[in-house]
C-alpha positions as CSV (number, residue, x, y, z in Angstrom):
1,X,24.5,73.2,238.4
2,X,26.6,75.4,236.0
3,X,26.0,75.6,232.3
4,X,27.6,73.2,229.8
5,X,30.8,75.3,229.1
6,X,31.3,75.9,232.8
7,X,30.9,72.2,233.5
8,X,33.5,71.3,230.9
9,X,36.0,73.8,232.2
10,X,35.5,72.5,235.8
11,X,36.0,68.9,234.7
12,X,39.1,69.9,232.6
13,X,40.7,71.7,235.5
14,X,40.1,68.7,237.8
15,X,41.4,66.1,235.5
16,X,44.4,68.3,234.6
17,X,45.3,68.3,238.3
18,X,44.9,64.5,238.3
19,X,47.1,64.1,235.2
20,X,50.0,65.6,237.1
21,X,49.8,63.1,239.9
22,X,50.7,59.4,239.9
23,X,48.3,56.6,240.7
24,X,49.7,56.3,244.3
25,X,48.9,59.9,245.0
26,X,45.4,59.6,243.4
27,X,44.7,56.5,245.5
28,X,46.2,57.7,248.7
29,X,42.7,58.8,249.9
30,X,40.9,55.8,248.3
31,X,38.6,53.8,250.5
32,X,40.3,50.5,251.2
33,X,43.9,51.7,250.7
34,X,44.1,54.2,253.5
35,X,40.8,54.1,255.2
36,X,39.8,57.5,253.9
37,X,38.0,58.1,250.7
38,X,37.9,61.9,250.2
39,X,38.0,61.6,246.4
40,X,34.9,60.1,245.0
41,X,36.5,59.0,241.7
42,X,38.7,56.6,243.6
43,X,35.9,54.4,244.9
44,X,34.8,53.0,241.5
45,X,38.1,51.8,239.9
46,X,38.7,48.2,239.1
47,X,41.8,46.0,238.9
48,X,43.5,45.8,235.5
49,X,46.4,43.7,236.6
50,X,45.1,40.5,234.9
51,X,44.5,42.1,231.5
52,X,47.0,41.7,228.7
53,X,48.6,45.0,227.7
54,X,48.1,46.6,231.1
55,X,50.7,49.4,231.8
56,X,50.8,50.5,235.4
57,X,52.2,54.0,234.4
58,X,49.1,54.7,232.4
59,X,46.7,53.6,235.1
60,X,45.5,56.6,237.2
61,X,42.7,54.6,238.9
62,X,39.9,56.7,237.4
63,X,37.7,54.1,235.7
64,X,34.5,52.5,236.9
65,X,34.7,49.3,234.9
66,X,36.8,47.2,232.5
67,X,35.2,47.9,229.1
68,X,38.2,46.5,227.2
69,X,37.6,43.2,228.8
70,X,34.1,43.0,227.2
71,X,34.8,44.9,223.9
72,X,35.3,41.9,221.6
73,X,38.3,43.5,219.9
74,X,39.8,41.6,217.0
75,X,43.2,41.7,215.4
76,X,43.5,44.6,213.0
77,X,40.6,46.6,214.5
78,X,40.5,50.3,214.6
79,X,39.6,51.2,218.2
80,X,38.6,54.6,219.6
81,X,38.8,55.3,223.3
82,X,36.7,58.2,224.5
83,X,38.3,60.0,227.4
84,X,41.6,58.2,227.1
85,X,43.3,59.8,230.0
86,X,46.9,58.5,230.4
87,X,46.3,55.8,227.9
88,X,45.4,52.8,230.1
89,X,42.5,51.4,228.1
90,X,44.3,52.2,224.8
91,X,47.2,50.0,225.7
92,X,45.0,47.2,226.7
93,X,43.1,47.6,223.5
94,X,46.3,47.5,221.5
95,X,47.2,44.1,223.0
96,X,43.9,42.8,221.5
97,X,44.1,44.6,218.2
98,X,47.7,43.7,217.6
99,X,50.3,45.6,215.5
100,X,47.9,45.5,212.6
101,X,45.3,47.4,214.5
102,X,45.1,51.1,215.2
103,X,44.2,52.7,218.5
104,X,43.0,56.3,218.8
105,X,42.6,57.9,222.2
106,X,40.6,61.1,222.5
107,X,40.7,63.4,225.5
108,X,40.0,67.1,226.0
109,X,42.6,67.6,228.7
110,X,45.9,68.7,227.3
111,X,47.8,67.4,230.3
112,X,46.3,63.9,229.9
113,X,47.1,63.9,226.2
114,X,50.7,64.8,227.0
115,X,51.0,62.1,229.6
116,X,49.5,59.5,227.3
117,X,51.8,60.4,224.4
118,X,54.8,60.1,226.7
119,X,53.6,56.7,227.8
120,X,53.2,55.5,224.2
121,X,56.6,56.8,223.3
122,X,58.2,55.0,226.2
123,X,56.5,51.8,225.0
124,X,57.5,52.3,221.4
125,X,54.0,51.9,220.1
126,X,53.6,53.4,216.6
127,X,49.9,52.4,216.1
128,X,48.6,54.2,219.1
129,X,47.8,57.9,218.8
130,X,46.2,60.5,221.1
131,X,44.0,63.3,219.8
132,X,42.9,66.4,221.7
133,X,39.2,66.8,221.2
134,X,35.7,67.0,222.6
135,X,33.5,63.9,222.8
136,X,30.5,66.0,221.6
137,X,32.5,66.8,218.4
138,X,35.0,64.0,217.9
139,X,38.1,64.5,215.9
140,X,37.5,61.2,214.1
141,X,36.1,60.6,210.7
142,X,32.7,59.0,210.1
143,X,32.4,55.2,209.6
144,X,36.0,54.7,210.6
145,X,36.0,52.8,213.9
146,X,35.4,49.1,214.4
147,X,35.1,49.4,218.1
148,X,34.5,52.3,220.5
149,X,35.4,52.0,224.2
150,X,35.1,54.4,227.1
151,X,35.6,54.1,230.9
152,X,33.6,56.4,233.2
153,X,33.8,59.4,230.9
154,X,30.6,59.9,228.9
155,X,29.0,60.6,232.3
156,X,31.0,63.8,232.4
157,X,29.7,65.0,229.0
158,X,26.9,67.6,229.5
159,X,25.1,66.5,226.2
160,X,25.1,62.7,226.5
161,X,22.7,62.4,223.6
162,X,25.2,64.2,221.3
163,X,28.0,62.0,222.6
164,X,26.2,58.8,221.6
165,X,25.3,60.4,218.3
166,X,29.0,61.0,217.7
167,X,29.7,57.4,218.6
168,X,27.2,56.3,216.0
169,X,28.7,58.6,213.4
170,X,32.3,57.3,213.8
171,X,31.4,53.6,214.0
172,X,31.6,51.5,210.8
173,X,28.4,49.7,209.8
174,X,28.3,46.6,212.0
175,X,30.8,48.1,214.4
176,X,30.1,48.1,218.2
177,X,30.9,49.8,221.5
178,X,31.5,48.7,225.1
179,X,31.2,51.5,227.6
180,X,31.5,51.6,231.4
181,X,29.7,54.4,233.1
182,X,27.8,55.5,236.2
183,X,24.0,55.6,236.3
184,X,21.3,56.0,239.0
185,X,18.1,54.2,239.6
186,X,16.6,56.7,242.0
187,X,17.1,60.4,243.1
188,X,20.3,61.8,244.5
189,X,20.1,64.4,247.3
190,X,20.2,67.9,245.8
191,X,23.3,68.8,247.7
192,X,25.2,66.0,246.0
193,X,23.8,66.9,242.6
194,X,24.9,70.5,243.0
195,X,28.5,69.7,244.1
196,X,31.2,70.3,241.6
197,X,33.5,67.7,243.1
198,X,30.8,65.1,242.9
199,X,30.2,66.0,239.3
200,X,33.9,65.5,238.5
201,X,33.7,62.2,240.3
202,X,30.8,61.0,238.0
203,X,28.2,60.8,240.7
204,X,26.3,64.2,240.5
205,X,26.3,63.9,236.7
206,X,24.8,60.4,236.6
207,X,21.4,60.1,234.8
208,X,18.7,57.5,235.2
209,X,19.7,54.1,233.8
210,X,16.6,54.0,231.7
211,X,17.3,57.4,230.2
212,X,20.9,56.4,229.5
213,X,19.9,53.2,227.7
214,X,17.1,55.2,226.0
215,X,19.6,57.4,224.2
216,X,21.3,54.3,222.8
217,X,18.1,52.8,221.6
218,X,16.8,56.0,220.0
219,X,19.9,56.2,217.8
220,X,19.1,52.8,216.3
221,X,21.9,50.8,218.0
222,X,21.2,47.0,217.9
223,X,21.8,44.1,220.2
224,X,22.1,46.2,223.3
225,X,23.5,44.1,226.2
226,X,24.2,45.1,229.8
227,X,27.5,43.3,230.2
228,X,28.1,44.1,233.9
229,X,26.4,46.0,236.7
230,X,27.6,46.7,240.2
231,X,26.5,49.0,243.0
232,X,28.6,52.0,244.0
233,X,28.6,52.7,247.7
234,X,29.7,56.3,248.6
235,X,31.4,56.1,252.0
236,X,30.3,58.2,254.9
237,X,33.6,60.2,254.9
238,X,32.7,61.5,251.5
239,X,29.0,62.1,252.3
240,X,29.9,64.2,255.4
241,X,31.3,66.8,253.0
242,X,27.9,67.4,251.5
243,X,25.2,66.1,253.9
244,X,24.3,66.5,257.6
245,X,23.9,63.5,259.8
246,X,20.1,63.3,259.3
247,X,20.5,63.5,255.5
248,X,23.2,60.8,255.6
249,X,21.1,58.5,257.6
250,X,18.2,59.0,255.2
251,X,20.4,58.5,252.2
252,X,22.1,55.3,253.5
253,X,18.8,53.8,254.7
254,X,17.5,53.8,251.1
255,X,18.3,51.0,248.7
256,X,21.5,51.7,246.7
257,X,20.8,53.9,243.7
258,X,24.2,54.4,242.1
259,X,25.5,51.8,239.8
260,X,28.4,51.2,237.5
261,X,27.3,49.6,234.2
262,X,29.1,48.3,231.2
263,X,26.9,48.4,228.1
264,X,27.5,46.9,224.7
265,X,25.7,47.8,221.5
266,X,26.2,47.4,217.7
267,X,25.6,49.9,214.9
268,X,23.3,48.2,212.4
269,X,24.2,47.7,208.8
270,X,23.0,50.8,206.9
271,X,22.4,51.2,203.2
272,X,23.3,54.3,201.2
273,X,20.8,56.6,199.4
274,X,18.5,54.9,196.9
275,X,20.0,54.7,193.4
276,X,23.6,54.5,194.5
277,X,25.8,51.5,194.0
278,X,27.1,51.0,197.5
279,X,24.1,49.0,198.9
């Protein structure tokens, strides 16, 4: 696989292309809607229709969970969405945080930021903003967010440990996150791990579930809860692009190893340096 900067550029180009399409175009090859599933990112998305605040124009069908459903957002909360895309999760979060809340979406794809801002303008939301930035170096002040959410995006970040460190930095003491992402419990075939399209689709970039949760524990997050877990089945019409028939049979005969998880954790209360008055 390429180095970190090459990976970021590859992901940016792919998601810039997606930003210029509508959801119907993105899902036209999705398994279940047309019988063909040539784009791997389509096979993981979930239905937002029942969630308050859902805006169809902001839904590109790119997620792998419903983190806002589990995020325990309260009125007046400051919520930061990492990899905000066209704004889908931000608008659902706004419905929970209310007009007294503040929603900040961060994405490193200019085309996605432009699309999200257009959607927010059409809706007349003045407490939702979108910032261009890198998840490994968030354009958000420290100890400023009550809640962090993300939907199938941290997986695309080369340095996942740095990403979780940034989440810890921007969360207020006692704040929490709810994040949906892709993990594995076994070993993917090398041909899949080395495929750029499978990386952009969050499969090749998936790390072991224990390693993923380990980063969270190492940073001192508390009350870690696996809120949801579901297997991800990669259809044969995707696998044939990377594996021969024998390799496909071997892969499909093994227990499923790709999972979508939604994980919750809290930033514990922290005290300032000894001798200060803020403790």
